[in-house]
PyMOL CGO cylinders between C-alpha atoms (Angstrom):
from pymol import cmd
from pymol.cgo import CYLINDER

trace = [
    CYLINDER, 81.04, 112.33, -51.81, 78.95, 110.11, -54.12, 0.3, 1, 1, 1, 1, 1, 1,
    CYLINDER, 78.95, 110.11, -54.12, 76.59, 109.28, -51.24, 0.3, 1, 1, 1, 1, 1, 1,
    CYLINDER, 76.59, 109.28, -51.24, 76.08, 112.98, -50.45, 0.3, 1, 1, 1, 1, 1, 1,
    CYLINDER, 76.08, 112.98, -50.45, 75.37, 113.76, -54.10, 0.3, 1, 1, 1, 1, 1, 1,
    CYLINDER, 75.37, 113.76, -54.10, 72.90, 110.88, -54.27, 0.3, 1, 1, 1, 1, 1, 1,
    CYLINDER, 72.90, 110.88, -54.27, 71.16, 112.05, -51.12, 0.3, 1, 1, 1, 1, 1, 1,
    CYLINDER, 71.16, 112.05, -51.12, 70.84, 115.59, -52.48, 0.3, 1, 1, 1, 1, 1, 1,
    CYLINDER, 70.84, 115.59, -52.48, 69.38, 114.21, -55.71, 0.3, 1, 1, 1, 1, 1, 1,
    CYLINDER, 69.38, 114.21, -55.71, 66.84, 112.16, -53.77, 0.3, 1, 1, 1, 1, 1, 1,
    CYLINDER, 66.84, 112.16, -53.77, 65.83, 115.15, -51.67, 0.3, 1, 1, 1, 1, 1, 1,
    CYLINDER, 65.83, 115.15, -51.67, 65.50, 117.31, -54.78, 0.3, 1, 1, 1, 1, 1, 1,
    CYLINDER, 65.50, 117.31, -54.78, 63.28, 114.74, -56.48, 0.3, 1, 1, 1, 1, 1, 1,
    CYLINDER, 63.28, 114.74, -56.48, 61.09, 114.44, -53.38, 0.3, 1, 1, 1, 1, 1, 1,
    CYLINDER, 61.09, 114.44, -53.38, 60.69, 118.21, -53.17, 0.3, 1, 1, 1, 1, 1, 1,
    CYLINDER, 60.69, 118.21, -53.17, 59.75, 118.39, -56.84, 0.3, 1, 1, 1, 1, 1, 1,
    CYLINDER, 59.75, 118.39, -56.84, 57.16, 115.63, -56.42, 0.3, 1, 1, 1, 1, 1, 1,
    CYLINDER, 57.16, 115.63, -56.42, 55.59, 117.38, -53.44, 0.3, 1, 1, 1, 1, 1, 1,
    CYLINDER, 55.59, 117.38, -53.44, 55.32, 120.54, -55.53, 0.3, 1, 1, 1, 1, 1, 1,
    CYLINDER, 55.32, 120.54, -55.53, 53.58, 118.53, -58.27, 0.3, 1, 1, 1, 1, 1, 1,
    CYLINDER, 53.58, 118.53, -58.27, 51.16, 117.08, -55.72, 0.3, 1, 1, 1, 1, 1, 1,
    CYLINDER, 51.16, 117.08, -55.72, 50.42, 120.58, -54.40, 0.3, 1, 1, 1, 1, 1, 1,
    CYLINDER, 50.42, 120.58, -54.40, 49.70, 121.76, -57.95, 0.3, 1, 1, 1, 1, 1, 1,
    CYLINDER, 49.70, 121.76, -57.95, 47.38, 118.81, -58.53, 0.3, 1, 1, 1, 1, 1, 1,
    CYLINDER, 47.38, 118.81, -58.53, 45.49, 119.48, -55.30, 0.3, 1, 1, 1, 1, 1, 1,
    CYLINDER, 45.49, 119.48, -55.30, 45.13, 123.15, -56.20, 0.3, 1, 1, 1, 1, 1, 1,
    CYLINDER, 45.13, 123.15, -56.20, 43.75, 122.16, -59.60, 0.3, 1, 1, 1, 1, 1, 1,
    CYLINDER, 43.75, 122.16, -59.60, 41.29, 119.73, -58.02, 0.3, 1, 1, 1, 1, 1, 1,
    CYLINDER, 41.29, 119.73, -58.02, 39.97, 122.47, -55.75, 0.3, 1, 1, 1, 1, 1, 1,
    CYLINDER, 39.97, 122.47, -55.75, 39.24, 124.56, -58.81, 0.3, 1, 1, 1, 1, 1, 1,
    CYLINDER, 39.24, 124.56, -58.81, 39.15, 128.31, -58.93, 0.3, 1, 1, 1, 1, 1, 1,
    CYLINDER, 39.15, 128.31, -58.93, 38.52, 131.13, -61.30, 0.3, 1, 1, 1, 1, 1, 1,
    CYLINDER, 38.52, 131.13, -61.30, 40.24, 129.57, -64.29, 0.3, 1, 1, 1, 1, 1, 1,
    CYLINDER, 40.24, 129.57, -64.29, 38.31, 129.33, -67.54, 0.3, 1, 1, 1, 1, 1, 1,
    CYLINDER, 38.31, 129.33, -67.54, 38.56, 126.29, -69.79, 0.3, 1, 1, 1, 1, 1, 1,
    CYLINDER, 38.56, 126.29, -69.79, 41.61, 127.55, -71.69, 0.3, 1, 1, 1, 1, 1, 1,
    CYLINDER, 41.61, 127.55, -71.69, 43.51, 128.44, -68.53, 0.3, 1, 1, 1, 1, 1, 1,
    CYLINDER, 43.51, 128.44, -68.53, 42.67, 125.08, -66.97, 0.3, 1, 1, 1, 1, 1, 1,
    CYLINDER, 42.67, 125.08, -66.97, 43.92, 123.22, -70.06, 0.3, 1, 1, 1, 1, 1, 1,
    CYLINDER, 43.92, 123.22, -70.06, 47.16, 125.19, -70.03, 0.3, 1, 1, 1, 1, 1, 1,
    CYLINDER, 47.16, 125.19, -70.03, 47.67, 124.49, -66.33, 0.3, 1, 1, 1, 1, 1, 1,
    CYLINDER, 47.67, 124.49, -66.33, 47.00, 120.78, -66.88, 0.3, 1, 1, 1, 1, 1, 1,
    CYLINDER, 47.00, 120.78, -66.88, 49.44, 120.65, -69.79, 0.3, 1, 1, 1, 1, 1, 1,
    CYLINDER, 49.44, 120.65, -69.79, 52.14, 122.31, -67.74, 0.3, 1, 1, 1, 1, 1, 1,
    CYLINDER, 52.14, 122.31, -67.74, 51.54, 119.91, -64.87, 0.3, 1, 1, 1, 1, 1, 1,
    CYLINDER, 51.54, 119.91, -64.87, 51.76, 116.89, -67.18, 0.3, 1, 1, 1, 1, 1, 1,
    CYLINDER, 51.76, 116.89, -67.18, 55.06, 118.18, -68.55, 0.3, 1, 1, 1, 1, 1, 1,
    CYLINDER, 55.06, 118.18, -68.55, 56.41, 118.57, -65.02, 0.3, 1, 1, 1, 1, 1, 1,
    CYLINDER, 56.41, 118.57, -65.02, 55.38, 115.01, -64.19, 0.3, 1, 1, 1, 1, 1, 1,
    CYLINDER, 55.38, 115.01, -64.19, 56.92, 113.59, -67.36, 0.3, 1, 1, 1, 1, 1, 1,
    CYLINDER, 56.92, 113.59, -67.36, 60.22, 115.32, -66.62, 0.3, 1, 1, 1, 1, 1, 1,
    CYLINDER, 60.22, 115.32, -66.62, 60.09, 114.13, -63.01, 0.3, 1, 1, 1, 1, 1, 1,
    CYLINDER, 60.09, 114.13, -63.01, 59.46, 110.55, -64.14, 0.3, 1, 1, 1, 1, 1, 1,
    CYLINDER, 59.46, 110.55, -64.14, 62.42, 110.72, -66.55, 0.3, 1, 1, 1, 1, 1, 1,
    CYLINDER, 62.42, 110.72, -66.55, 64.77, 112.17, -63.92, 0.3, 1, 1, 1, 1, 1, 1,
    CYLINDER, 64.77, 112.17, -63.92, 63.63, 109.67, -61.30, 0.3, 1, 1, 1, 1, 1, 1,
    CYLINDER, 63.63, 109.67, -61.30, 64.12, 106.71, -63.63, 0.3, 1, 1, 1, 1, 1, 1,
    CYLINDER, 64.12, 106.71, -63.63, 67.64, 107.93, -64.32, 0.3, 1, 1, 1, 1, 1, 1,
    CYLINDER, 67.64, 107.93, -64.32, 68.41, 108.41, -60.64, 0.3, 1, 1, 1, 1, 1, 1,
    CYLINDER, 68.41, 108.41, -60.64, 67.11, 105.00, -59.52, 0.3, 1, 1, 1, 1, 1, 1,
    CYLINDER, 67.11, 105.00, -59.52, 68.62, 102.96, -62.33, 0.3, 1, 1, 1, 1, 1, 1,
    CYLINDER, 68.62, 102.96, -62.33, 72.06, 104.37, -61.56, 0.3, 1, 1, 1, 1, 1, 1,
    CYLINDER, 72.06, 104.37, -61.56, 71.95, 103.81, -57.82, 0.3, 1, 1, 1, 1, 1, 1,
    CYLINDER, 71.95, 103.81, -57.82, 74.83, 101.62, -56.58, 0.3, 1, 1, 1, 1, 1, 1,
    CYLINDER, 74.83, 101.62, -56.58, 73.93, 97.93, -56.66, 0.3, 1, 1, 1, 1, 1, 1,
    CYLINDER, 73.93, 97.93, -56.66, 74.20, 97.65, -52.88, 0.3, 1, 1, 1, 1, 1, 1,
    CYLINDER, 74.20, 97.65, -52.88, 71.37, 100.19, -52.51, 0.3, 1, 1, 1, 1, 1, 1,
    CYLINDER, 71.37, 100.19, -52.51, 68.07, 98.39, -52.98, 0.3, 1, 1, 1, 1, 1, 1,
    CYLINDER, 68.07, 98.39, -52.98, 65.62, 100.67, -54.74, 0.3, 1, 1, 1, 1, 1, 1,
    CYLINDER, 65.62, 100.67, -54.74, 62.47, 99.78, -52.81, 0.3, 1, 1, 1, 1, 1, 1,
    CYLINDER, 62.47, 99.78, -52.81, 64.36, 99.74, -49.50, 0.3, 1, 1, 1, 1, 1, 1,
    CYLINDER, 64.36, 99.74, -49.50, 66.07, 103.09, -49.81, 0.3, 1, 1, 1, 1, 1, 1,
    CYLINDER, 66.07, 103.09, -49.81, 63.93, 105.03, -52.28, 0.3, 1, 1, 1, 1, 1, 1,
    CYLINDER, 63.93, 105.03, -52.28, 60.38, 103.84, -51.65, 0.3, 1, 1, 1, 1, 1, 1,
    CYLINDER, 60.38, 103.84, -51.65, 59.16, 107.47, -51.51, 0.3, 1, 1, 1, 1, 1, 1,
    CYLINDER, 59.16, 107.47, -51.51, 60.24, 107.82, -55.15, 0.3, 1, 1, 1, 1, 1, 1,
    CYLINDER, 60.24, 107.82, -55.15, 59.15, 104.37, -56.31, 0.3, 1, 1, 1, 1, 1, 1,
    CYLINDER, 59.15, 104.37, -56.31, 55.62, 104.87, -55.01, 0.3, 1, 1, 1, 1, 1, 1,
    CYLINDER, 55.62, 104.87, -55.01, 54.74, 107.69, -57.44, 0.3, 1, 1, 1, 1, 1, 1,
    CYLINDER, 54.74, 107.69, -57.44, 56.84, 106.10, -60.19, 0.3, 1, 1, 1, 1, 1, 1,
    CYLINDER, 56.84, 106.10, -60.19, 54.70, 102.97, -60.02, 0.3, 1, 1, 1, 1, 1, 1,
    CYLINDER, 54.70, 102.97, -60.02, 52.13, 104.94, -62.02, 0.3, 1, 1, 1, 1, 1, 1,
    CYLINDER, 52.13, 104.94, -62.02, 54.29, 104.57, -65.14, 0.3, 1, 1, 1, 1, 1, 1,
    CYLINDER, 54.29, 104.57, -65.14, 54.06, 100.76, -65.07, 0.3, 1, 1, 1, 1, 1, 1,
    CYLINDER, 54.06, 100.76, -65.07, 50.68, 101.05, -66.75, 0.3, 1, 1, 1, 1, 1, 1,
    CYLINDER, 50.68, 101.05, -66.75, 52.67, 101.33, -69.99, 0.3, 1, 1, 1, 1, 1, 1,
    CYLINDER, 52.67, 101.33, -69.99, 54.95, 98.36, -69.31, 0.3, 1, 1, 1, 1, 1, 1,
    CYLINDER, 54.95, 98.36, -69.31, 53.47, 96.02, -71.91, 0.3, 1, 1, 1, 1, 1, 1,
    CYLINDER, 53.47, 96.02, -71.91, 53.38, 98.82, -74.48, 0.3, 1, 1, 1, 1, 1, 1,
    CYLINDER, 53.38, 98.82, -74.48, 57.13, 99.37, -74.08, 0.3, 1, 1, 1, 1, 1, 1,
    CYLINDER, 57.13, 99.37, -74.08, 58.88, 96.75, -76.21, 0.3, 1, 1, 1, 1, 1, 1,
    CYLINDER, 58.88, 96.75, -76.21, 62.44, 97.99, -75.76, 0.3, 1, 1, 1, 1, 1, 1,
    CYLINDER, 62.44, 97.99, -75.76, 64.46, 95.76, -73.43, 0.3, 1, 1, 1, 1, 1, 1,
    CYLINDER, 64.46, 95.76, -73.43, 66.78, 98.67, -72.64, 0.3, 1, 1, 1, 1, 1, 1,
    CYLINDER, 66.78, 98.67, -72.64, 64.02, 101.16, -71.84, 0.3, 1, 1, 1, 1, 1, 1,
    CYLINDER, 64.02, 101.16, -71.84, 64.20, 102.82, -68.40, 0.3, 1, 1, 1, 1, 1, 1,
    CYLINDER, 64.20, 102.82, -68.40, 60.91, 101.19, -67.41, 0.3, 1, 1, 1, 1, 1, 1,
    CYLINDER, 60.91, 101.19, -67.41, 62.06, 97.66, -68.23, 0.3, 1, 1, 1, 1, 1, 1,
    CYLINDER, 62.06, 97.66, -68.23, 65.53, 98.18, -66.79, 0.3, 1, 1, 1, 1, 1, 1,
    CYLINDER, 65.53, 98.18, -66.79, 63.99, 99.39, -63.54, 0.3, 1, 1, 1, 1, 1, 1,
    CYLINDER, 63.99, 99.39, -63.54, 61.59, 96.44, -63.33, 0.3, 1, 1, 1, 1, 1, 1,
    CYLINDER, 61.59, 96.44, -63.33, 64.41, 94.00, -64.02, 0.3, 1, 1, 1, 1, 1, 1,
    CYLINDER, 64.41, 94.00, -64.02, 66.49, 95.46, -61.22, 0.3, 1, 1, 1, 1, 1, 1,
    CYLINDER, 66.49, 95.46, -61.22, 63.78, 95.64, -58.57, 0.3, 1, 1, 1, 1, 1, 1,
    CYLINDER, 63.78, 95.64, -58.57, 62.68, 92.11, -59.52, 0.3, 1, 1, 1, 1, 1, 1,
    CYLINDER, 62.68, 92.11, -59.52, 66.18, 90.84, -58.83, 0.3, 1, 1, 1, 1, 1, 1,
    CYLINDER, 66.18, 90.84, -58.83, 66.31, 92.74, -55.54, 0.3, 1, 1, 1, 1, 1, 1,
    CYLINDER, 66.31, 92.74, -55.54, 62.93, 91.39, -54.44, 0.3, 1, 1, 1, 1, 1, 1,
    CYLINDER, 62.93, 91.39, -54.44, 64.15, 87.81, -54.86, 0.3, 1, 1, 1, 1, 1, 1,
    CYLINDER, 64.15, 87.81, -54.86, 66.17, 88.07, -51.66, 0.3, 1, 1, 1, 1, 1, 1,
    CYLINDER, 66.17, 88.07, -51.66, 64.85, 91.09, -49.76, 0.3, 1, 1, 1, 1, 1, 1,
    CYLINDER, 64.85, 91.09, -49.76, 61.71, 90.93, -47.62, 0.3, 1, 1, 1, 1, 1, 1,
    CYLINDER, 61.71, 90.93, -47.62, 61.83, 94.66, -46.98, 0.3, 1, 1, 1, 1, 1, 1,
    CYLINDER, 61.83, 94.66, -46.98, 61.76, 95.40, -50.73, 0.3, 1, 1, 1, 1, 1, 1,
    CYLINDER, 61.76, 95.40, -50.73, 58.83, 93.02, -51.16, 0.3, 1, 1, 1, 1, 1, 1,
    CYLINDER, 58.83, 93.02, -51.16, 56.92, 94.71, -48.34, 0.3, 1, 1, 1, 1, 1, 1,
    CYLINDER, 56.92, 94.71, -48.34, 57.44, 98.23, -49.70, 0.3, 1, 1, 1, 1, 1, 1,
    CYLINDER, 57.44, 98.23, -49.70, 56.39, 97.10, -53.18, 0.3, 1, 1, 1, 1, 1, 1,
    CYLINDER, 56.39, 97.10, -53.18, 53.10, 95.58, -52.06, 0.3, 1, 1, 1, 1, 1, 1,
    CYLINDER, 53.10, 95.58, -52.06, 52.34, 98.38, -49.60, 0.3, 1, 1, 1, 1, 1, 1,
    CYLINDER, 52.34, 98.38, -49.60, 52.66, 100.86, -52.47, 0.3, 1, 1, 1, 1, 1, 1,
    CYLINDER, 52.66, 100.86, -52.47, 50.24, 98.93, -54.68, 0.3, 1, 1, 1, 1, 1, 1,
    CYLINDER, 50.24, 98.93, -54.68, 47.80, 98.65, -51.77, 0.3, 1, 1, 1, 1, 1, 1,
    CYLINDER, 47.80, 98.65, -51.77, 48.04, 102.41, -51.28, 0.3, 1, 1, 1, 1, 1, 1,
    CYLINDER, 48.04, 102.41, -51.28, 46.95, 102.96, -54.89, 0.3, 1, 1, 1, 1, 1, 1,
    CYLINDER, 46.95, 102.96, -54.89, 43.92, 100.73, -54.41, 0.3, 1, 1, 1, 1, 1, 1,
    CYLINDER, 43.92, 100.73, -54.41, 42.90, 102.58, -51.24, 0.3, 1, 1, 1, 1, 1, 1,
    CYLINDER, 42.90, 102.58, -51.24, 43.51, 106.17, -52.33, 0.3, 1, 1, 1, 1, 1, 1,
    CYLINDER, 43.51, 106.17, -52.33, 42.19, 106.12, -55.90, 0.3, 1, 1, 1, 1, 1, 1,
    CYLINDER, 42.19, 106.12, -55.90, 38.93, 105.11, -57.55, 0.3, 1, 1, 1, 1, 1, 1,
    CYLINDER, 38.93, 105.11, -57.55, 39.13, 101.55, -58.83, 0.3, 1, 1, 1, 1, 1, 1,
    CYLINDER, 39.13, 101.55, -58.83, 37.84, 102.53, -62.28, 0.3, 1, 1, 1, 1, 1, 1,
    CYLINDER, 37.84, 102.53, -62.28, 40.83, 104.86, -62.73, 0.3, 1, 1, 1, 1, 1, 1,
    CYLINDER, 40.83, 104.86, -62.73, 43.56, 102.81, -61.05, 0.3, 1, 1, 1, 1, 1, 1,
    CYLINDER, 43.56, 102.81, -61.05, 42.28, 99.33, -61.92, 0.3, 1, 1, 1, 1, 1, 1,
    CYLINDER, 42.28, 99.33, -61.92, 44.19, 99.01, -65.23, 0.3, 1, 1, 1, 1, 1, 1,
    CYLINDER, 44.19, 99.01, -65.23, 47.46, 99.96, -63.52, 0.3, 1, 1, 1, 1, 1, 1,
    CYLINDER, 47.46, 99.96, -63.52, 46.93, 97.46, -60.71, 0.3, 1, 1, 1, 1, 1, 1,
    CYLINDER, 46.93, 97.46, -60.71, 46.14, 94.74, -63.26, 0.3, 1, 1, 1, 1, 1, 1,
    CYLINDER, 46.14, 94.74, -63.26, 49.45, 95.35, -65.01, 0.3, 1, 1, 1, 1, 1, 1,
    CYLINDER, 49.45, 95.35, -65.01, 51.41, 95.31, -61.75, 0.3, 1, 1, 1, 1, 1, 1,
    CYLINDER, 51.41, 95.31, -61.75, 49.61, 92.15, -60.64, 0.3, 1, 1, 1, 1, 1, 1,
    CYLINDER, 49.61, 92.15, -60.64, 50.45, 90.39, -63.90, 0.3, 1, 1, 1, 1, 1, 1,
    CYLINDER, 50.45, 90.39, -63.90, 54.10, 91.42, -63.56, 0.3, 1, 1, 1, 1, 1, 1,
    CYLINDER, 54.10, 91.42, -63.56, 54.16, 90.16, -59.97, 0.3, 1, 1, 1, 1, 1, 1,
    CYLINDER, 54.16, 90.16, -59.97, 52.63, 86.84, -61.03, 0.3, 1, 1, 1, 1, 1, 1,
    CYLINDER, 52.63, 86.84, -61.03, 55.23, 86.40, -63.74, 0.3, 1, 1, 1, 1, 1, 1,
    CYLINDER, 55.23, 86.40, -63.74, 58.07, 87.39, -61.41, 0.3, 1, 1, 1, 1, 1, 1,
    CYLINDER, 58.07, 87.39, -61.41, 57.08, 85.15, -58.49, 0.3, 1, 1, 1, 1, 1, 1,
    CYLINDER, 57.08, 85.15, -58.49, 56.13, 82.18, -60.66, 0.3, 1, 1, 1, 1, 1, 1,
    CYLINDER, 56.13, 82.18, -60.66, 59.46, 82.47, -62.47, 0.3, 1, 1, 1, 1, 1, 1,
    CYLINDER, 59.46, 82.47, -62.47, 61.30, 82.50, -59.16, 0.3, 1, 1, 1, 1, 1, 1,
    CYLINDER, 61.30, 82.50, -59.16, 59.46, 79.37, -58.00, 0.3, 1, 1, 1, 1, 1, 1,
    CYLINDER, 59.46, 79.37, -58.00, 60.16, 77.57, -61.26, 0.3, 1, 1, 1, 1, 1, 1,
    CYLINDER, 60.16, 77.57, -61.26, 63.84, 78.44, -60.99, 0.3, 1, 1, 1, 1, 1, 1,
    CYLINDER, 63.84, 78.44, -60.99, 64.02, 77.08, -57.44, 0.3, 1, 1, 1, 1, 1, 1,
    CYLINDER, 64.02, 77.08, -57.44, 62.17, 73.91, -58.45, 0.3, 1, 1, 1, 1, 1, 1,
    CYLINDER, 62.17, 73.91, -58.45, 64.51, 73.32, -61.39, 0.3, 1, 1, 1, 1, 1, 1,
    CYLINDER, 64.51, 73.32, -61.39, 67.54, 73.62, -59.12, 0.3, 1, 1, 1, 1, 1, 1,
    CYLINDER, 67.54, 73.62, -59.12, 65.99, 71.23, -56.62, 0.3, 1, 1, 1, 1, 1, 1,
    CYLINDER, 65.99, 71.23, -56.62, 65.17, 68.65, -59.29, 0.3, 1, 1, 1, 1, 1, 1,
    CYLINDER, 65.17, 68.65, -59.29, 68.70, 68.91, -60.68, 0.3, 1, 1, 1, 1, 1, 1,
    CYLINDER, 68.70, 68.91, -60.68, 70.03, 68.55, -57.13, 0.3, 1, 1, 1, 1, 1, 1,
    CYLINDER, 70.03, 68.55, -57.13, 71.73, 71.87, -57.66, 0.3, 1, 1, 1, 1, 1, 1,
    CYLINDER, 71.73, 71.87, -57.66, 69.98, 73.58, -54.76, 0.3, 1, 1, 1, 1, 1, 1,
    CYLINDER, 69.98, 73.58, -54.76, 71.87, 74.20, -51.52, 0.3, 1, 1, 1, 1, 1, 1,
    CYLINDER, 71.87, 74.20, -51.52, 69.73, 75.36, -48.56, 0.3, 1, 1, 1, 1, 1, 1,
    CYLINDER, 69.73, 75.36, -48.56, 72.57, 77.28, -46.95, 0.3, 1, 1, 1, 1, 1, 1,
    CYLINDER, 72.57, 77.28, -46.95, 73.07, 79.38, -50.09, 0.3, 1, 1, 1, 1, 1, 1,
    CYLINDER, 73.07, 79.38, -50.09, 69.48, 79.59, -51.33, 0.3, 1, 1, 1, 1, 1, 1,
    CYLINDER, 69.48, 79.59, -51.33, 67.49, 79.84, -48.11, 0.3, 1, 1, 1, 1, 1, 1,
    CYLINDER, 67.49, 79.84, -48.11, 67.12, 83.63, -48.31, 0.3, 1, 1, 1, 1, 1, 1,
    CYLINDER, 67.12, 83.63, -48.31, 65.56, 83.36, -51.75, 0.3, 1, 1, 1, 1, 1, 1,
    CYLINDER, 65.56, 83.36, -51.75, 63.10, 80.68, -50.63, 0.3, 1, 1, 1, 1, 1, 1,
    CYLINDER, 63.10, 80.68, -50.63, 62.18, 82.47, -47.42, 0.3, 1, 1, 1, 1, 1, 1,
    CYLINDER, 62.18, 82.47, -47.42, 61.57, 85.70, -49.32, 0.3, 1, 1, 1, 1, 1, 1,
    CYLINDER, 61.57, 85.70, -49.32, 59.34, 84.19, -51.99, 0.3, 1, 1, 1, 1, 1, 1,
    CYLINDER, 59.34, 84.19, -51.99, 57.37, 82.17, -49.43, 0.3, 1, 1, 1, 1, 1, 1,
    CYLINDER, 57.37, 82.17, -49.43, 56.90, 85.33, -47.36, 0.3, 1, 1, 1, 1, 1, 1,
    CYLINDER, 56.90, 85.33, -47.36, 55.59, 87.18, -50.41, 0.3, 1, 1, 1, 1, 1, 1,
    CYLINDER, 55.59, 87.18, -50.41, 53.22, 84.38, -51.38, 0.3, 1, 1, 1, 1, 1, 1,
    CYLINDER, 53.22, 84.38, -51.38, 51.74, 83.81, -47.95, 0.3, 1, 1, 1, 1, 1, 1,
    CYLINDER, 51.74, 83.81, -47.95, 51.57, 87.49, -46.95, 0.3, 1, 1, 1, 1, 1, 1,
    CYLINDER, 51.57, 87.49, -46.95, 50.58, 89.31, -50.13, 0.3, 1, 1, 1, 1, 1, 1,
    CYLINDER, 50.58, 89.31, -50.13, 49.70, 86.74, -52.80, 0.3, 1, 1, 1, 1, 1, 1,
    CYLINDER, 49.70, 86.74, -52.80, 47.60, 84.05, -51.14, 0.3, 1, 1, 1, 1, 1, 1,
    CYLINDER, 47.60, 84.05, -51.14, 45.46, 83.75, -54.26, 0.3, 1, 1, 1, 1, 1, 1,
    CYLINDER, 45.46, 83.75, -54.26, 48.50, 82.79, -56.36, 0.3, 1, 1, 1, 1, 1, 1,
    CYLINDER, 48.50, 82.79, -56.36, 49.68, 80.37, -53.67, 0.3, 1, 1, 1, 1, 1, 1,
    CYLINDER, 49.68, 80.37, -53.67, 46.36, 78.53, -53.74, 0.3, 1, 1, 1, 1, 1, 1,
    CYLINDER, 46.36, 78.53, -53.74, 45.82, 78.65, -57.51, 0.3, 1, 1, 1, 1, 1, 1,
    CYLINDER, 45.82, 78.65, -57.51, 49.22, 77.32, -58.53, 0.3, 1, 1, 1, 1, 1, 1,
    CYLINDER, 49.22, 77.32, -58.53, 49.65, 74.79, -55.71, 0.3, 1, 1, 1, 1, 1, 1,
    CYLINDER, 49.65, 74.79, -55.71, 53.14, 76.15, -55.18, 0.3, 1, 1, 1, 1, 1, 1,
    CYLINDER, 53.14, 76.15, -55.18, 53.43, 74.62, -51.73, 0.3, 1, 1, 1, 1, 1, 1,
    CYLINDER, 53.43, 74.62, -51.73, 55.51, 71.92, -53.47, 0.3, 1, 1, 1, 1, 1, 1,
    CYLINDER, 55.51, 71.92, -53.47, 58.53, 74.23, -53.30, 0.3, 1, 1, 1, 1, 1, 1,
    CYLINDER, 58.53, 74.23, -53.30, 58.03, 74.72, -49.59, 0.3, 1, 1, 1, 1, 1, 1,
    CYLINDER, 58.03, 74.72, -49.59, 57.77, 70.97, -49.03, 0.3, 1, 1, 1, 1, 1, 1,
    CYLINDER, 57.77, 70.97, -49.03, 61.02, 70.44, -50.94, 0.3, 1, 1, 1, 1, 1, 1,
    CYLINDER, 61.02, 70.44, -50.94, 62.69, 73.16, -48.93, 0.3, 1, 1, 1, 1, 1, 1,
    CYLINDER, 62.69, 73.16, -48.93, 61.44, 71.77, -45.61, 0.3, 1, 1, 1, 1, 1, 1,
    CYLINDER, 61.44, 71.77, -45.61, 62.61, 68.25, -46.39, 0.3, 1, 1, 1, 1, 1, 1,
    CYLINDER, 62.61, 68.25, -46.39, 66.04, 69.50, -47.41, 0.3, 1, 1, 1, 1, 1, 1,
    CYLINDER, 66.04, 69.50, -47.41, 66.41, 71.46, -44.19, 0.3, 1, 1, 1, 1, 1, 1,
    CYLINDER, 66.41, 71.46, -44.19, 65.50, 68.42, -42.12, 0.3, 1, 1, 1, 1, 1, 1,
    CYLINDER, 65.50, 68.42, -42.12, 68.25, 66.29, -43.63, 0.3, 1, 1, 1, 1, 1, 1,
]
cmd.load_cgo(trace, "trace")
């Protein structure tokens, strides 16, 4: 029953987002609206988006833990990524935005599929929108990714140095972060010389 309710909620949110996109496209095409009518239409559209963002945050945050957000709800996360522009302006640890980032960060530590969907979504923004409009958002997401991946590498290194790292238990985490670095974040891989983790991991596996 819970799964059916969740699926209906996802479908409803997707339908609402498509309606918002249709409204945006209609507004971009223009028409016979004067300045006042256009402003009213834009205000109404912004209100629809804000409500959609709020409802989508609530839906995703309360998904069962076994349901990875990027894996199972990437169609919702893609549009929601827009809100991460305000991440550093949101200082509340319990805000929906920060709770969502914390959860997807944890899921991306061990899930290659989540990592792939996340980076594909950011690449879509860079391809579909003008860089002068989407650049600030991408900069925020990139900084969050740097912090997330670097933190993961530091954590793995600490466990290795303390001899508290067990390849059989931690291999998924290492494989996932190495996949992300070499596939989507080569610049970070080269800049931080993080191959040290990989060398540790390789030597441990050879023992």
